[in-house]
C-alpha positions in Angstrom: -53.1 -118.5 -58.4 -55.0 -121.0 -60.5 -55.2 -118.9 -63.6 -51.5 -118.2 -63.8 -51.0 -120.9 -66.4 -53.3 -119.2 -68.9 -52.7 -115.5 -68.6 -50.2 -115.5 -71.4 -53.1 -116.2 -73.8 -54.7 -112.9 -72.8 -51.6 -110.6 -72.6 -50.6 -108.0 -75.0 -47.9 -109.4 -77.2 -44.9 -107.5 -75.8 -41.6 -109.2 -75.5 -38.6 -108.5 -73.3 -36.6 -107.5 -76.3 -38.9 -104.6 -77.1 -38.2 -101.2 -75.6 -41.0 -99.9 -73.5 -41.7 -96.1 -73.4 -43.0 -94.7 -70.2 -44.3 -91.0 -70.6 -43.0 -88.9 -67.7 -44.6 -85.9 -65.9 -42.6 -83.1 -64.0 -39.2 -84.5 -65.1 -38.3 -81.1 -66.7 -34.6 -80.8 -65.9 -31.3 -82.8 -66.1 -31.3 -82.9 -62.3 -34.8 -84.5 -62.3 -33.8 -86.9 -65.0 -30.7 -88.0 -63.0 -32.9 -88.6 -59.9 -35.3 -90.8 -61.9 -32.5 -92.6 -63.7 -30.8 -93.3 -60.4 -34.1 -94.5 -58.9 -34.7 -96.9 -61.7 -31.4 -98.6 -60.8 -33.3 -100.1 -57.9 -36.0 -101.7 -59.9 -35.2 -105.4 -60.2 -37.8 -106.1 -62.9 -36.0 -104.1 -65.6 -32.9 -105.1 -67.6 -31.9 -101.6 -69.0 -33.2 -98.1 -68.8 -32.5 -94.6 -69.8 -34.3 -91.2 -69.5 -35.0 -89.2 -72.6 -35.5 -85.7 -71.3 -36.3 -84.1 -74.6 -39.0 -86.7 -75.2 -40.2 -86.6 -71.6 -40.1 -90.4 -71.3 -38.2 -93.3 -69.8 -37.1 -96.1 -72.0 -36.9 -99.5 -70.3 -36.4 -103.2 -71.2 -38.0 -105.8 -69.0 -36.1 -108.8 -67.6 -39.0 -111.3 -67.7 -42.5 -109.8 -67.5 -43.2 -106.5 -69.3 -46.3 -105.9 -67.3 -44.6 -106.4 -63.9 -41.7 -104.2 -65.1 -44.1 -101.3 -66.1 -46.0 -101.5 -62.8 -42.7 -101.5 -60.8 -41.3 -98.6 -62.8 -44.5 -96.5 -62.3 -44.4 -97.2 -58.6 -40.8 -96.2 -58.3 -41.2 -93.0 -60.3 -44.1 -91.9 -58.1 -42.2 -92.7 -55.0 -39.5 -90.3 -56.2 -42.0 -87.4 -56.4 -42.6 -87.5 -60.1 -45.4 -89.0 -62.2 -46.3 -91.0 -65.2 -49.0 -89.9 -67.8 -51.9 -92.3 -67.2 -55.6 -92.5 -67.7 -58.1 -93.7 -65.1 -61.4 -95.1 -66.4 -64.2 -97.2 -65.0 -65.7 -99.8 -67.4 -68.9 -101.9 -66.8 -68.1 -105.6 -66.8 -70.6 -108.1 -68.2 -71.1 -111.8 -67.4 -69.6 -111.8 -63.9 -71.3 -114.7 -62.0 -69.3 -114.8 -58.8 -66.4 -113.3 -56.8 -64.0 -115.7 -58.5 -65.1 -114.2 -61.9 -64.2 -110.7 -60.6 -60.9 -112.0 -59.3 -60.2 -113.6 -62.7 -61.0 -110.4 -64.6 -59.0 -108.3 -62.3 -56.0 -110.6 -62.7 -56.3 -110.5 -66.5 -56.5 -106.7 -66.6 -53.5 -106.4 -64.2 -51.5 -108.7 -66.5 -51.8 -106.4 -69.5 -48.6 -104.5 -70.3 -49.5 -100.9 -69.8 -52.0 -101.3 -67.0 -50.8 -99.7 -63.8 -53.6 -100.9 -61.6 -57.0 -102.6 -62.1 -59.7 -103.3 -59.5 -62.8 -105.2 -60.3 -65.8 -104.8 -58.1 -68.2 -107.7 -58.2 -71.0 -105.9 -56.3 -71.4 -103.2 -58.9 -69.9 -105.1 -61.8 -67.3 -102.5 -62.8 -63.6 -102.4 -63.4 -61.6 -99.3 -62.4 -58.4 -99.3 -64.6 -55.4 -97.0 -64.5 -53.4 -97.5 -67.7 -50.8 -95.8 -69.9 -52.6 -95.0 -73.1 -49.5 -95.1 -75.3 -49.0 -98.8 -74.3 -52.5 -100.1 -74.0 -56.1 -99.1 -75.0 -59.6 -100.0 -74.0 -60.1 -102.1 -77.1 -57.1 -104.3 -76.2 -58.4 -104.6 -72.6 -61.8 -105.6 -74.0 -60.3 -108.4 -76.1 -58.3 -109.8 -73.2 -61.4 -109.9 -71.0 -63.6 -111.4 -73.7 -61.1 -114.3 -74.1 -62.1 -115.4 -70.6 -65.8 -115.3 -71.3 -66.5 -111.9 -69.8 -66.9 -108.6 -71.5 -65.9 -105.0 -71.0 -68.1 -102.1 -72.1 -65.8 -99.4 -73.4 -67.9 -97.2 -75.6 -68.8 -93.6 -74.6 -72.3 -94.8 -74.2 -71.4 -97.7 -71.9 -72.7 -95.9 -68.8 -75.9 -95.1 -70.5 -76.5 -98.7 -71.8 -75.2 -100.7 -68.8 -78.6 -100.3 -67.0 -80.4 -101.5 -70.2 -78.0 -104.5 -70.4 -78.5 -105.3 -66.7 -82.3 -105.0 -67.0 -82.2 -107.3 -70.0 -80.0 -109.9 -68.2 -82.3 -109.7 -65.2 -85.3 -110.3 -67.3 -83.8 -113.3 -68.9 -82.7 -114.6 -65.4 -86.2 -114.1 -64.1 -87.8 -116.0 -66.9 -85.2 -118.8 -66.6 -85.8 -119.0 -62.9 -89.6 -119.2 -63.3 -89.2 -122.0 -65.8 -86.7 -123.9 -63.6 -89.0 -123.6 -60.5 -92.0 -124.9 -62.6 -90.1 -128.1 -63.4 -88.4 -128.3 -60.0 -91.7 -128.5 -58.0 -92.9 -131.9 -59.5 -89.4 -133.2 -59.4 -89.1 -132.4 -55.7 -92.5 -134.0 -55.0 -91.6 -137.2 -56.8 -88.1 -137.4 -55.4 -89.2 -136.8 -51.8 -92.5 -138.7 -51.6 -93.2 -140.9 -54.7 -89.8 -142.6 -55.4 -91.5 -146.0 -55.7 -94.2 -145.0 -58.2 -94.0 -146.7 -61.7 -91.4 -145.2 -64.0 -90.4 -142.7 -61.3 -86.8 -142.6 -62.4 -87.8 -142.0 -66.1 -90.2 -139.2 -65.1 -87.6 -137.5 -63.0 -85.1 -137.9 -65.8 -87.4 -136.2 -68.2 -88.0 -133.3 -65.8 -84.3 -133.0 -64.8 -82.9 -132.9 -68.4 -84.4 -129.5 -69.5 -83.7 -128.2 -66.0 -80.0 -129.0 -66.1 -79.2 -128.5 -69.8 -81.7 -125.7 -70.8 -82.4 -123.7 -67.7 -78.9 -124.5 -66.3 -77.1 -124.0 -69.6 -75.5 -120.8 -68.4 -73.5 -122.7 -65.8 -72.1 -125.2 -68.3 -71.3 -122.6 -70.9 -69.5 -120.5 -68.2 -67.6 -123.6 -66.9 -66.5 -124.5 -70.5 -65.1 -121.0 -71.1 -63.2 -121.2 -67.9 -61.9 -124.7 -68.7 -60.6 -123.5 -72.1 -58.3 -121.2 -70.1 -57.6 -123.8 -67.4 -59.3 -121.7 -64.7 -62.5 -122.1 -62.6 -65.3 -120.2 -60.9 -68.7 -120.8 -59.4 -70.1 -122.0 -62.7 -67.5 -124.8 -62.6 -68.7 -125.9 -59.2 -72.3 -126.0 -60.3 -71.7 -127.6 -63.7 -69.5 -130.4 -62.3 -71.8 -131.1 -59.3 -75.1 -131.2 -61.2 -73.5 -132.9 -64.2 -72.0 -135.6 -62.0 -75.3 -136.2 -60.3 -77.2 -136.2 -63.6 -74.8 -138.7 -65.3 -74.7 -141.0 -62.2 -78.5 -141.0 -62.0 -78.8 -141.7 -65.8 -76.5 -144.7 -65.5 -78.4 -146.1 -62.5 -81.7 -145.6 -64.5 -80.4 -147.3 -67.7 -78.3 -150.1 -66.1 -79.6 -150.7 -62.6 -78.5 -154.3 -62.4 -75.0 -153.7 -63.8 -74.5 -150.9 -61.3 -75.8 -153.0 -58.5 -73.3 -155.7 -59.3 -70.6 -153.1 -59.1 -71.8 -152.4 -55.5 -73.4 -149.1 -56.4 -76.7 -148.3 -54.6 -79.6 -147.8 -57.0 -80.8 -144.5 -55.6 -80.9 -141.7 -58.2 -80.2 -138.0 -57.7 -82.1 -136.4 -60.6 -84.1 -134.3 -58.1 -80.8 -133.1 -56.6 -79.3 -132.1 -59.9 -82.5 -130.3 -61.1 -83.5 -128.6 -57.9 -79.9 -127.4 -57.2 -80.1 -125.5 -60.5 -83.5 -124.1 -59.6 -82.3 -123.0 -56.1 -79.1 -121.4 -57.4 -81.1 -119.5 -60.2 -83.6 -118.3 -57.5 -80.7 -117.2 -55.3 -79.0 -115.4 -58.2 -82.4 -113.6 -59.0 -82.8 -112.5 -55.3 -79.1 -111.5 -55.2 -79.4 -109.4 -58.4 -82.5 -107.8 -57.0 -80.8 -107.0 -53.7 -77.6 -105.8 -55.4 -79.7 -103.4 -57.5 -81.0 -101.8 -54.2 -77.4 -101.2 -53.0 -76.9 -98.7 -55.8 -80.2 -96.9 -55.3 -78.4 -93.7 -54.2 -76.8 -93.4 -57.6 -80.1 -94.0 -59.3 -81.7 -91.3 -57.2 -79.0 -88.8 -57.9 -79.1 -89.5 -61.7 -82.9 -89.2 -61.5 -82.4 -85.6 -60.2 -81.4 -84.5 -63.7 -84.3 -83.1 -65.8 -84.4 -84.1 -69.5 -85.7 -80.7 -70.8 -85.2 -77.1 -69.9 -86.8 -73.7 -70.8 -84.3 -71.6 -72.7 -84.8 -67.8 -72.7 -83.5 -66.3 -76.0 -82.1 -62.8 -76.3 -85.3 -61.5 -77.8 -87.3 -62.9 -74.8 -88.6 -66.0 -76.6 -88.9 -69.2 -74.6 -88.3 -72.6 -76.0 -88.1 -76.1 -74.6 -84.7 -77.7 -75.4 -83.0 -81.0 -74.3 -80.6 -80.6 -71.4 -77.7 -81.8 -73.6 -78.1 -78.6 -75.7 -77.6 -76.2 -72.9 -74.4 -74.2 -73.2 -72.4 -72.1 -70.7 -73.8 -68.5 -70.8 -77.4 -69.5 -71.7 -80.3 -68.0 -69.8 -82.7 -70.6 -68.4 -86.2 -70.1 -66.8 -87.2 -72.2 -63.8 -90.9 -72.5 -63.0 -92.4 -73.5 -59.7 -92.0 -77.2 -58.9 -89.3 -77.7 -61.6 -85.8 -79.2 -61.1 -82.9 -76.9 -61.9 -81.0 -78.4 -64.8 -77.5 -77.0 -64.5 -75.4 -74.9 -62.1 -75.6 -71.1 -62.5 -76.3 -67.7 -61.0 -79.7 -66.1 -60.6 -80.2 -63.1 -62.8 -83.9 -62.1 -62.2 -86.6 -63.2 -59.8 -86.4 -65.0 -56.5 -87.6 -68.2 -54.9 -86.9 -70.8 -52.3 -85.1 -73.9 -53.5 -85.1 -77.4 -51.9 -81.4 -78.5 -51.9 -82.0 -81.4 -49.6 -81.0 -84.1 -52.1 -77.6 -82.5 -52.5 -76.9 -81.0 -49.1 -79.0 -83.3 -46.9 -80.5 -80.1 -45.3 -84.4 -80.1 -45.3 -84.9 -76.4 -45.1 -85.4 -74.6 -48.5 -82.8 -72.0 -49.3 -83.8 -68.5 -50.5 -82.4 -67.6 -53.9 -82.2 -64.1 -55.3 -80.2 -62.1 -57.8 -76.4 -63.1 -57.8 -77.0 -66.3 -55.7 -75.9 -69.7 -56.9 -78.3 -72.5 -57.9 -77.3 -76.1 -58.5 -78.5 -78.9 -60.9 -80.9 -81.4 -59.4 -82.4 -79.1 -56.8 -86.1 -78.3 -56.8 -87.6 -74.8 -57.2 -90.5 -74.1 -54.8 -93.1 -71.4 -55.4 -91.5 -68.6 -57.3 -90.0 -68.3 -60.8 -86.6 -67.0 -61.7 -84.1 -66.9 -64.5 -80.5 -67.8 -64.2 -77.3 -67.8 -66.2 -75.8 -71.3 -66.9 -72.2 -71.5 -65.6 -71.5 -75.2 -65.3 -73.2 -77.7 -67.6 -72.9 -81.5 -68.3 -70.2 -83.2 -66.4 -69.0 -80.0 -64.8 -72.1 -79.5 -62.6 -72.0 -80.1 -58.9 -74.5 -82.9 -59.2 -72.5 -84.6 -62.0 -69.4 -84.3 -59.8 -71.2 -85.8 -56.8 -72.5 -88.7 -59.0 -68.9 -89.4 -60.3 -67.5 -89.2 -56.7 -70.1 -91.6 -55.4 -69.6 -94.0 -58.3 -65.8 -94.0 -57.7 -66.2 -94.5 -54.0 -68.7 -97.3 -54.4 -66.3 -99.0 -56.9 -63.2 -98.6 -54.6 -61.9 -101.3 -52.3 -61.6 -101.2 -48.6 -58.2 -102.4 -47.1 -60.0 -105.4 -45.6 -61.0 -106.5 -49.1 -57.4 -107.4 -50.0 -57.5 -110.4 -47.7 -60.9 -111.4 -49.1 -59.6 -111.1 -52.7 -56.7 -113.4 -51.9 -59.1 -116.0 -50.4 -61.6 -115.7 -53.3 -58.7 -116.2 -55.8 -57.9 -119.7 -54.5 -61.4 -120.6 -53.2 -62.7 -122.7 -56.1 -59.6 -124.8 -56.6 -59.5 -125.6 -52.8 -63.2 -126.6 -52.9 -62.7 -128.8 -55.9 -59.8 -130.4 -54.1 -61.9 -131.0 -51.0 -64.7 -132.5 -53.1 -62.3 -135.0 -54.8 -60.7 -135.9 -51.5 -64.2 -136.5 -50.0 -65.0 -138.8 -52.9 -61.8 -140.8 -52.5 -62.2 -141.2 -48.8 -65.8 -142.4 -49.2 -64.7 -144.9 -51.8 -61.9 -146.2 -49.6 -63.6 -146.1 -46.2 -67.3 -146.1 -47.0 -67.8 -149.8 -47.4 -70.6 -151.2 -49.7 -72.2 -147.9 -50.5 -69.0 -145.9 -50.5 -69.1 -145.0 -54.2 -72.7 -143.7 -54.2 -72.3 -141.9 -50.9 -68.9 -140.5 -52.1 -70.6 -139.1 -55.2 -73.3 -137.5 -53.0 -70.5 -135.9 -50.9 -68.6 -134.9 -54.0 -71.7 -133.2 -55.5 -72.8 -131.6 -52.2 -69.4 -130.1 -51.4 -69.3 -128.5 -54.8 -72.8 -127.2 -54.5 -72.7 -125.8 -51.0 -69.4 -123.9 -51.4 -70.2 -120.2 -52.0 -67.4 -117.8 -53.1 -70.1 -115.2 -53.9 -70.9 -114.6 -50.2 -67.2 -113.8 -49.6 -67.0 -111.6 -52.7 -70.1 -109.6 -51.8 -69.4 -109.2 -48.1 -67.3 -106.0 -48.4 -68.3 -104.2 -51.6 -72.1 -104.4 -51.0 -71.6 -102.8 -47.5 -69.3 -100.1 -49.0 -71.9 -99.4 -51.8 -74.7 -99.0 -49.3 -72.6 -97.0 -46.9 -71.3 -94.5 -49.5 -74.8 -94.2 -50.9 -76.3 -93.5 -47.5 -73.6 -90.9 -47.0 -74.4 -89.2 -50.3 -78.1 -89.1 -49.4 -77.2 -87.3 -46.2 -75.0 -84.8 -47.9 -71.7 -86.6 -46.9 -69.5 -87.3 -49.9 -67.0 -90.1 -49.3 -64.2 -90.3 -51.9 -63.1 -93.9 -51.3 -63.7 -97.0 -49.3 -60.4 -96.7 -47.4 -61.5 -93.4 -45.8 -64.9 -94.8 -44.9 -63.3 -97.7 -43.2 -60.7 -95.5 -41.4 -63.2 -92.9 -40.1 -64.4 -95.3 -37.4 -60.9 -95.1 -35.8 -60.9 -91.3 -35.5 -60.0 -90.3 -32.0 -58.9 -86.7 -32.7 -60.7 -84.0 -34.7 -59.0 -80.8 -35.6 -61.3 -77.9 -36.6 -60.4 -74.8 -38.5 -62.4 -71.9 -37.0 -63.5 -69.6 -39.8 -66.0 -71.2 -42.2 -65.9 -74.5 -40.3 -67.0 -73.6 -36.7 -68.2 -70.2 -37.8 -70.4 -69.3 -40.8 -67.4 -68.1 -42.8 -69.3 -64.9 -43.7 -67.5 -62.2 -41.6 -69.1 -58.8 -41.3 -67.6 -55.5 -40.2 -69.1 -54.5 -36.9 -67.2 -51.3 -36.4 -64.5 -49.0 -38.0 -62.6 -46.6 -35.7 -60.3 -43.9 -37.0 -57.4 -42.7 -34.8 -56.4 -39.9 -37.1 -58.5 -37.3 -38.9 -60.5 -39.3 -41.4 -60.3 -38.2 -45.0 -61.6 -39.6 -48.3 -58.1 -40.4 -49.6 -57.3 -42.7 -46.7 -60.7 -44.5 -47.1 -60.0 -45.0 -50.8 -56.5 -46.4 -50.1 -57.8 -48.8 -47.4 -60.6 -49.9 -49.8 -58.2 -50.4 -52.8 -55.5 -52.3 -50.8 -58.2 -54.7 -49.4 -59.7 -55.1 -52.9 -56.4 -56.6 -53.9 -56.1 -58.8 -50.9 -56.6 -62.6 -51.0 -57.5 -62.7 -47.2 -61.0 -64.0 -46.4 -61.7 -60.9 -44.2 -60.9 -58.5 -47.1 -64.3 -59.1 -48.8 -66.1 -58.1 -45.6 -64.1 -54.8 -45.4 -64.5 -53.9 -49.1 -68.2 -54.7 -48.9 -68.5 -52.4 -45.9 -66.5 -49.5 -47.6 -67.8 -49.9 -51.1 -70.7 -47.4 -50.9 -68.4 -44.5 -49.9 -65.1 -45.4 -51.5 -63.4 -45.4 -54.9 -60.7 -47.7 -56.3 -57.2 -46.1 -56.5 -55.0 -47.1 -59.3 -51.2 -47.5 -59.2 -50.9 -49.1 -55.7 -48.1 -51.6 -55.5 -49.4 -54.6 -53.5 -47.4 -57.2 -51.5 -49.1 -60.0 -49.5 -47.5 -60.9 -46.2 -48.4 -64.5 -45.7 -50.5 -65.2 -42.6 -50.2 -61.6 -41.3 -51.6 -59.1 -43.8 -51.0 -57.0 -46.8 -48.7 -54.1 -47.7 -49.5 -51.3 -50.3 -47.3 -48.5 -51.5 -48.9 -45.4 -53.0 -47.3 -42.0 -53.7 -44.1 -43.1 -51.9 -46.0 -43.9 -48.7 -46.3 -47.4 -47.3 -49.5 -48.6 -45.8 -50.0 -51.9 -44.0 -53.2 -53.8 -43.2 -52.9 -56.7 -40.8 -53.0 -58.1 -37.3 -51.5 -56.9 -34.1 -48.3 -59.0 -34.5 -47.6 -57.3 -37.9 -48.1 -53.9 -36.3 -45.7 -54.7 -33.5 -43.1 -56.0 -36.1 -43.0 -52.6 -37.7 -42.9 -50.9 -34.3 -46.3 -49.1 -34.4 -47.1 -47.4 -31.1 -50.7 -47.6 -29.8 -52.3 -44.8 -27.9 -54.3 -45.6 -24.8 -57.5 -44.8 -26.7 -56.5 -47.3 -29.5 -55.5 -50.0 -26.9 -58.8 -49.6 -25.1 -60.9 -49.8 -28.3 -59.0 -52.8 -29.6 -59.2 -54.7 -26.3 -62.9 -54.0 -26.1 -63.5 -55.6 -29.5 -61.2 -58.6 -28.7 -63.2 -59.3 -25.5 -66.3 -59.4 -27.6 -64.7 -62.2 -29.7 -64.3 -59.9 -32.7 -61.3 -59.9 -35.0 -59.4 -56.6 -35.2 -57.7 -55.6 -38.5 -55.3 -52.7 -38.2 -54.7 -50.0 -40.9 -51.3 -48.4 -40.4 -48.9 -46.1 -42.2 -45.2 -46.8 -41.8 -45.2 -44.8 -38.6 -48.6 -44.8 -36.9 -51.9 -46.5 -36.4 -54.5 -45.0 -38.7 -57.6 -47.0 -38.0 -58.9 -50.3 -36.7 -61.7 -52.5 -38.1 -63.7 -54.9 -35.9 -65.0 -58.0 -37.7 -67.2 -60.7 -36.4 -68.0 -64.1 -37.8 -71.1 -65.8 -36.3 -70.8 -69.2 -34.9 -72.9 -71.8 -36.7 -76.0 -72.9 -34.7 -75.0 -76.6 -34.9 -71.3 -76.2 -34.0 -71.7 -76.5 -30.2 -73.9 -79.6 -30.4 -71.6 -81.3 -33.0 -68.6 -80.7 -30.8 -70.4 -82.1 -27.8 -71.4 -85.2 -29.7 -67.8 -85.8 -30.7 -66.5 -85.3 -27.2 -69.3 -87.7 -25.8 -67.8 -90.3 -28.2 -64.4 -89.9 -26.5 -63.0 -88.0 -29.5 -60.6 -85.2 -28.6 -61.5 -81.9 -30.4 -59.0 -79.2 -31.2 -59.6 -75.7 -32.7 -56.9 -74.0 -34.8 -57.2 -70.4 -36.1 -55.1 -67.7 -37.6 -57.1 -65.3 -35.4 -55.8 -63.6 -32.3 -55.6 -65.4 -28.9 -58.4 -63.4 -27.3 -60.9 -64.1 -30.0 -59.9 -67.8 -30.1 -60.4 -68.1 -26.4 -63.9 -66.6 -26.4 -65.0 -68.8 -29.3 -63.5 -71.9 -27.8 -65.2 -71.2 -24.4 -68.5 -70.6 -26.1 -68.5 -73.9 -28.0 -66.8 -76.0 -25.3 -63.4 -76.7 -26.7 -60.5 -76.8 -24.2 -57.7 -77.4 -26.7 -57.1 -74.5 -29.1 -54.3 -72.6 -30.8 -54.5 -69.0 -32.1 -52.3 -67.1 -34.6 -51.7 -70.3 -36.5 -50.2 -70.1 -40.0 -51.2 -72.5 -42.8 -48.0 -74.6 -42.4 -48.5 -74.7 -38.6 -51.8 -76.5 -39.1 -50.2 -79.4 -41.0 -47.4 -79.6 -38.4 -50.0 -79.7 -35.6 -51.9 -82.6 -37.3 -48.6 -84.4 -37.7 -47.8 -83.9 -34.0 -51.1 -85.6 -33.0 -50.3 -88.5 -35.4 -46.9 -88.9 -33.7 -48.9 -89.5 -30.5 -50.6 -92.5 -32.3 -53.9 -90.6 -32.8 -56.0 -91.1 -35.9 -56.7 -87.5 -36.9 -59.5 -85.9 -38.9 -58.8 -82.4 -40.1 -61.9 -80.3 -40.9 -61.4 -77.2 -43.0 -62.7 -75.1 -45.8 -60.0 -72.9 -47.2 -56.9 -73.1 -49.4 -54.9 -72.5 -46.2 -56.3 -75.7 -44.8 -55.4 -77.9 -47.8 -51.9 -78.9 -46.5 -53.4 -80.0 -43.1 -56.3 -81.8 -44.9 -53.7 -83.8 -46.9 -51.6 -84.6 -43.8 -54.6 -85.9 -41.8 -55.6 -89.5 -41.8 -59.1 -88.4 -42.9 -59.4 -84.9 -44.4 -63.0 -83.5 -44.3 -63.8 -80.4 -46.3 -66.7 -78.1 -46.0 -68.8 -78.1 -49.2 -69.0 -74.3 -49.2 -65.2 -74.0 -49.1 -62.5 -73.8 -51.7 -62.2 -76.2 -54.6 -58.7 -77.0 -53.5 -59.7 -78.1 -50.0 -62.5 -80.3 -51.5 -60.1 -81.9 -54.0 -57.6 -82.7 -51.2 -60.1 -84.0 -48.6 -61.3 -87.6 -48.4 -64.8 -86.5 -47.4 -66.9 -83.5 -48.1 -69.7 -82.1 -46.0 -71.9 -80.4 -48.7 -74.0 -78.4 -46.3 -70.9 -77.4 -44.2 -72.8 -78.5 -41.1 -70.5 -79.9 -38.4 -73.2 -82.2 -37.2 -72.5 -84.3 -40.3 -69.0 -85.2 -38.9 -70.3 -87.4 -36.0 -72.9 -88.7 -38.5 -70.0 -89.7 -40.9 -68.1 -91.4 -38.1 -71.2 -93.3 -37.0 -71.8 -94.3 -40.6 -68.2 -95.6 -40.8 -68.7 -97.6 -37.6 -71.9 -99.2 -38.9 -70.4 -99.9 -42.3 -67.3 -101.6 -40.8 -69.5 -103.5 -38.4 -71.6 -104.7 -41.3 -68.6 -105.8 -43.3 -67.3 -107.8 -40.3 -70.7 -109.4 -39.9 -70.8 -110.3 -43.6 -67.3 -111.7 -43.5 -68.0 -113.6 -40.3 -71.1 -115.3 -41.7 -69.6 -115.9 -45.1 -66.6 -117.6 -43.5 -68.6 -119.5 -40.9 -71.0 -120.7 -43.6 -68.2 -122.2 -45.7 -66.2 -123.5 -42.8 -69.2 -125.3 -41.3 -71.0 -126.1 -44.5 -68.2 -127.7 -46.5 -67.2 -130.3 -43.9 -70.8 -131.2 -43.3 -71.3 -131.6 -47.0 -68.2 -133.8 -47.2 -69.9 -136.2 -44.6 -68.2 -135.2 -41.4 -71.3 -136.0 -39.3 -72.0 -139.3 -40.9 -69.8 -141.4 -38.6 -71.4 -139.6 -35.6 -75.1 -139.7 -36.4 -75.4 -141.1 -39.9 -76.3 -137.7 -41.4 -75.3 -137.0 -45.0 -76.5 -133.7 -46.5 -78.7 -133.9 -49.6 -77.2 -131.9 -52.5 -80.7 -130.3 -53.0 -80.6 -128.6 -49.6 -77.0 -127.7 -50.1 -78.0 -125.8 -53.2 -80.7 -123.9 -51.2 -78.1 -123.0 -48.5 -75.6 -121.8 -51.1 -78.2 -119.6 -52.8 -79.4 -118.1 -49.5 -75.9 -117.3 -48.2 -75.3 -114.7 -50.9 -78.8 -113.2 -50.4 -78.3 -113.0 -46.7 -75.0 -111.1 -47.1 -76.5 -108.5 -49.4 -79.7 -108.2 -47.3 -77.5 -107.6 -44.2 -75.7 -104.8 -46.1 -79.0 -103.2 -47.0 -79.8 -102.8 -43.3 -77.4 -99.9 -43.4 -79.9 -97.9 -45.5 -82.2 -97.9 -42.5 -79.7 -96.9 -39.9 -79.1 -100.5 -38.6 
């Protein structure tokens, strides 16, 4: 890489003689320490190592490069199943002018001892850095980046001020562009139509000078900063090309006869130098405007947060306070038409709330006492008070914003190839430009030097690393943003890219296909009912972690009392056991009843079978010797489930249903929604094994679930999709979250993935084609065929438009294209 010679200037001063301390996580025994110590023997980048168990750290010495050694050690420790104490932060990056700048900055950050991984996203001008805080800090990273002419915003207020900085920079760019265009217009007219007018060269010189050195100052300053570190970027290409054209034209103007005697044609290129600057500035302005539109989803989400709220004091007084002053436990009043400020639970009043900007669902949701409300949603007609439970960065809206930001800043796998190309793009272009000049001088005859300079300038001007750098991240930003607006949260670019390949979808039944709100439809006693048995049934279920237990306790609550001193034992995947007054009671499914040899009477069999045929789940309440009662529970199928499954199947995606429920219920539900492949009585670990078995058949599997029991399968799947109304663990593990829990969002997410990947491929295709075709033509490839030699001015216009076209193509995703 072309900056490799200068990275030492920007590295933390850490020598190979110094010991490096790597803080360890989960290495809490001698056995663990031995495993890590043995694993570090395989790391070629380190000279010596030892594990200090008491200090929870590894002490290493690097052979050559401390930063390479640290990264290799962290990777090895993680591969062993342990971890290293790191911090992940996203910093805004200032002064990036092209994809090569982003590549430079990323390389600098990755070459800091203590940085585990850094990714710089040119499209949203941010750096995502994972680092070991005991080895490196943001201030050091900032200094390293500043040494190359860029900057890292590291303050706590960075995210609040980055928009102000971008707006200020955009304002300066707009004024600079207007000034450049004002001078470029007469320069263009003279250069094209009035070259033979008196003093034409001097007038064009006068117009070009402020254009190049005042309005184009940014390119020369940027190129100089790069040159000091023996690196290059787009500023280098622009500065060298326009500077060469300007100096060449100035020499022609001052010494026309002397230049003619040297065989140099007397044509000047002031208009090319000046208009190239104007075109590139105009292109940058349009590009920045378009890039701003790619992050509109984030701006919309941030705009959902109200600035002030109505706080209700204990004495009933109401005051307006800033949202920052709201604390957990405060009571807030929401009036009609107001946005809800934080997450909480309604305490008094009722209303309908528009949650569409979070869930993507247009129908307002009724809110009453004890129901949850979320920050950013809009109250409709009624008023209500609610208790604040999550504030600030803990609210659902804040988490969504953070997730979307992280996803928009992540890199798709295809970006790795683009990054490698962008890293060497500028040096290759400079080499082609120099080669073009030499070939023209050698083979071009009488006008070889002048035409060679034109080719040299044009090659440098027409080359566009920005188009390549913007191709993937702008599409990802728009795709992730579009998903967020529709209630589909995508955690990273990799899962967005992979989703298009999904050809098998595994659905959990309860809470995914069904509403996940089971209700008791019937309770049948097979012994003489008494209050004591009812209380025991209620008390055992009250202690159960099973999702059906809430339905049973809610049904029994009006007529039951909690019994103390019951010893509880959960039986994973089958039920729960309670012991009271030396008697054992078991609540569970039919398999559990058979395991303990419970005999069913004909009456009991008939009742149970009748409920199973109606697709109801039957929970059995047994003593150690007999069946006491049976509870029939039904969970309504979501209205949209059948349509969603049909859409997936119509897209040639195989759909499977897994459930811990009984075979009869599973069969009825599967038949109703049109799924031919299903498995009943599935335990949590069986779900992950089933996903793995599909993967072994070379299928790309999406697992869709909502519960803790689905988390292993969600992690195993190629793309885990969690229902937003499910458990926090499932949402944390999954790569996508459907906030509304509507299955129709799954084919929508797959469609979004396909459109995003298609857009990335289109962007890359045109960016590559543009450069592959444009650079040879700029070098003069067509001149021997038809005498055509591209003017640098038009090359500048083409270069500016190439970036704009890539961003504009990405923006088509917003409108479903």
